[in-house]
N, C-alpha and C positions, 0 to 999 in steps of 0.2 A: 273874818271869819275867814278859814281853808280852805279853799277849792281845790279838789283831791280831783277833778276833772286832769284826763290825757288823753293828748293828742299820739299818744306812740302805743306800742304795742306791751298788751297784758296777758302774762300767762298766763293763764285756768290753775286752778289746783282739780286734782284726780274728784273732788265733789263739785264742783261745775262745768266739768266734763259729762258728768253722769247728766245732770241737770240739765245740761244743751243738748248732747244727745235723745235723751228723753224726748224736746223739744221739737228737735228734729225729725226723728221718726213720725209723731205725731202733726207738722207741718207740715213732712214729706207724701205723709196717703192724702191729708189736705188737697197739695199741690198739683198729683197726679188727680186726682178727681178731678178737679178742677182744667188742667189740660183735655177734658173730655170732651169739653165743650163743644162747639162749633166755634172756629177759630174768627174774632174779630176786633176792631180796637179798646176799644171796651176790656175783655179779655186779657187782653195785653198787656194793658197799662195795670188790671186786677194783678195780674202775674209778677207783674216788676212793682209792684210795691207790698204785695205779702213775698217778693225775698226780703225788698228794702225792709222789712216787720221783721224779720225774720234776723238778719244783718246788727237792731238795735234791742230785741231781745239778747241775744249775746255779747253785745255789749251792757244792758239793763245784770245782766248775772255776771259777768266778768269785773263791775265796776260797783259794787256796793258805794254807791257816796252818796 
């Protein structure tokens, strides 16, 4: 079985870029709303995990393995 995973940069196609931008805008709205909440440790962790999920989403869009 061939492993298509990569540790290097994968240049997204124009279609993938459009998909990434669509999700970036939606997630940006949610992120902004989250930041209106009173600051606390839980929110800090949630914001960090949300940023991490955006990164993994982009990887999943560009690496269709």
